[in-house]
N, C-alpha and C positions, 0 to 999 in steps of 0.2 A: 491239275488240268482245269481251266476255267469252265464254268457252267452258266448258261443263259437260259432264261425262259422267254419265249416270244408270244406275243398276242396278235392274232389276225382276226379282226372282227368281220371282215368281208373278203374271205379267201376266194380263190378261183381255181377251177380246173383249166389249166392253160393248154390250148391246142395250137399247133403251128403247122403250116403247109407251105409248100412252094407251088406256084402256078406260073405258067409261061407268060400269060398276060391277063390282066383283069378286064373283062368286057361285060356290059350289061346284058341281062336276059339269058345269054347262052349258058349251058351247063359247062362248067370249067373243071377239067380233070386235074387233080392235084397229086403231088407226090411228096415224099420225105415227110410223111405225117408223124407228128411227135406229140406226146402228152407229158405234162409235168404238173406237180402240185405247185400252186402259186398263191400270190397275195403277199403283201409286204413282209410280215413276220415270218411266214413260211420260207420265203426266199432268203431272208436273213439267216434262218436256221440252216438251210441247205448249204450256204457258203461257210458259215461258222464251223459246221461239222467237217466240211472238206478241208478246212485249215487245221483241224485237229482238236477242236473244242467239243464240248458236250452241249446239246440243246434239247429243250423240251418245247414242243409246239402246242399252244393253247389256241383253239380256233372254233368258230361256229361251223357246224356241218349239218346239212339237211337234204332230204330227198335222195333220189338215185344218184345224182351227181355228187352228193356228199359222201355216199358210200364209195364211189369211184375215187374221190379225193383221198379218203382214208386209205384205200388200197395203194395209191401212188405214194403216199407218205411211207407206207410199209416197204414198198419197193426201194425207196431211197434210204431205208433203214433209219428213219427219224422217229424219235420217241414222240408219241402224240397223246394229247388229252382233249378230245373233241367235246364240245358242248352241243347237244342235239337241239335242233330247231325244226319248226314245222315247214318253213320255206326251203326251197331248193337252192343249193350252192350254185353260184353263177359259173358260166363257162365263158372264158375269154379266148379270143382267136387272133392269132398273128399270121398275116399272109405276106409272103415275100414274092413280089413280082419279078421274075427273073429277067424279063426283057428290059426293065428300067433300073433294076437293082433297088427299087423302093420297097419300104416295109409299111404295111397297113395294119393297124391294131384296132380291134373291136372289143370294147369293154362294157358289158351291161352293168346296170346299177345294182343288181343283186336283190336278195329277198328282203321282205319286211320282217323285222325282228320284234317279237313281243317283249314287254317289260320283264316278264318272268325269265325269259331266255337270256337277256343281257345281264340281269341281276345274278343269274346262275354263274355267269362268267366271272363276275366280281367275287362271288363266294369262293370259286375255285382258286382265284389268284391270291386270296388271303392266306393260303397255306402252301405256297410254292417255295421250295428250297432252291435258291439260285444266287449267283453273284451279281448278275445284271438282269433287269427285267426290260425287255425291248418291245415297245408297242409301235407297230409300223403298218401304215395303210389307212384307207378311208373308213369312215363309219357307215354302216348300212342304214337304210331307212328304219325308223323306229327307235334308234339308239340316240339318246340325248347328246347334245354338243359338248356337254361337260364330262362325258364319260372318261376321257383320258385324264382329266383333272382329278377324278375320283381314284383312278388307278395310281396316279402320282402320289396321292395321299396314302394309299395302301402301301406303296413302295417305301415311302418315308417311315411309316409305322413299323414295317417289317425289316427295315434296314437294307433294302435293295438299292442299287444304283439304277435309277430309272432313265431309260433312253427312249426318245420319241422322234418319230418321223411321220408326220401327218400334214394336213393342209386345212385351209379354210377356217370355219368357226371352231372345229375340234382342236386345231392347233392353238388358236388364240385363247380359247377357254383353258386349255392345259397350262399355258404359260402364265395364266392369271392365278393359278392355284399354288400347290406345294412346289418347291424348287425342283427342277429337272437336272439330272446330272449332265446329260448331253442331248441337244436337240439338233436335228439336221434339216434345215430348210434348203430348198433350192432357190434359184434366183427369183422366180415368180412369188414363191411363198415368203421370202424375205421382204419383197416389195409390199406384199399384202400386210405383213406385220408392221412395216414401217409406215404404211399409209401413203406412200408416194413412189414414184418411179426412181430407180437407181441406175446409174450409168458408169460411174468411175470406181476404181478400186477403193478410193477413200470413202466414197458413199456407202459401198457394201460394208466396209470395215466399221464405219460409224453406226450403221443400222444394227449390225451384229453385236457391237459393244454395248449398245443401248439395252439389249436383252440381258447381257451379263450384269451391267451396272444397276439395273433395277432388281437384281436377285432372282430372276426367273429361271436362269440356267447357269450351271457352272461352266459348261463349254457349249459354244455354238459353232458347228461345222457347216459351212455353206458350200454347196456344190454348184458350180457356175458353168458346167458343161465345158465347151471348148475355151472358156475364159479362165479355167483353173479352179482353185478351191481356196477357202479361207477358214481360219480357226480363230475364234475370239474367246478370251478368258480374262481373268484378273491380271494376267501377265501382258495383256494387250492383244492386238490383232496381227496375224501373220498370214500373208498371201503366198500361195504356191502356183506357178504357171501350170497349165494343162500338159499332160503327157501326150505327145503326138502319136496317134494311132489311126489306122484306117477302119472306120466304123462299119460294122455289118448289121448290127441290131442295137436298139436302145433299151431292149427289155432287161429289166433287173439291174441296171447300172447303179442306181441309187441304193438299192438294197445290198448289192455287192460291196459298195463303198462302206456302208454302215456296218456290215458284218465284219469286214476286215479291220476297220478302225476300232470297233469294240474288242475284237480279238487281240489286237495289239495293246490296247489299254489294259485289258484283263491280264495280259502277260507282262505288265510292268513297263511298257514302252513310254517314252516321253510323248506328251500329247501332240507335239508338232510332228514327230516321227510317225505317230499313229495316223495323223492326217495324211502323211505321205504314203503310208501303206494302204490306207483306204482309197486314195486316188489311184494307186496302182491297180487295185481290185476293180474299181469302177471302169477304168480304161480297159482292163482285161475282159470285162463283161461285154463291151461293145465289139470285141473281136469275134465273139461266138454268135452264130446265127440263131434265130428263133428264141426259145425259152431256156436255153442251156445254161445261162448265167456264166460266171467266170471260172477259169481253170487255174489251179494252184500254180502250175509251172509258168503260166503267163504272168500271174501276179508277181511271183518271185523274180522273173526276168525283168519286168518293168520296174519293180521296186529297186532292184540292184542297179539298174541303169541310172535311176534318179539319185541314188545315194553315192555314186562313185565320185 
């Protein structure tokens, strides 16, 4: 049974509500209130465990909201290894406006993290037993941009396969360090890495292959939303069209994709087939409202339809 460790440096306590209509000033009565543990690595772990794998969550946790996050992870029966911080864990809110069908997402920047706190995370990661080490999500204030590059070096020293899903300077710095096993940029992130706008399938492929060719990553899996997905490796670049679904929520689609792709790779799937499985999970995630992520039966149904 494959085991992953996930790193979430800026986790969230995710709250979702339904309201009839968003209006200024008025007190709006909501219903269908729901709470989930969130943040990139935690979401990856939630899906990975649903699929039948083992996951250990490493994350920063602080304040009363951090205690609540710990409790939600226990409710989800996830193994957790929190690193205590002085600042309070952030609370993210997703609001579904029923009148329009639109979804509104409010994501605060999160706490300021002291050097001793983020270094404690690195110390914890130096003795983690796992097959894959998955770092997903943004870096909070106070954590240096090269943090994931240091984690990549730790993974290389410990013999882990390092998987990364981040953005901005943290992503650029990580890809300038020790080689990454798998990196998952979305369309905007790939354009930032390329330093230019990308429009065609060929341009996406060339930008992804450039990362592989300079030795920064073994696999580059690019999620392109309704344009599909792309996998680049030494074997070349392969594009798959999007799976047509009726989207209800965009929350956790990328994390669901990454969890399913890593699960497939860890179980010996061909990389292109793992991409296909990841795309099925990403599409399954948009079928569920709020912060519920993807459901295994939806993943299997969509994957089976794509492989017939």
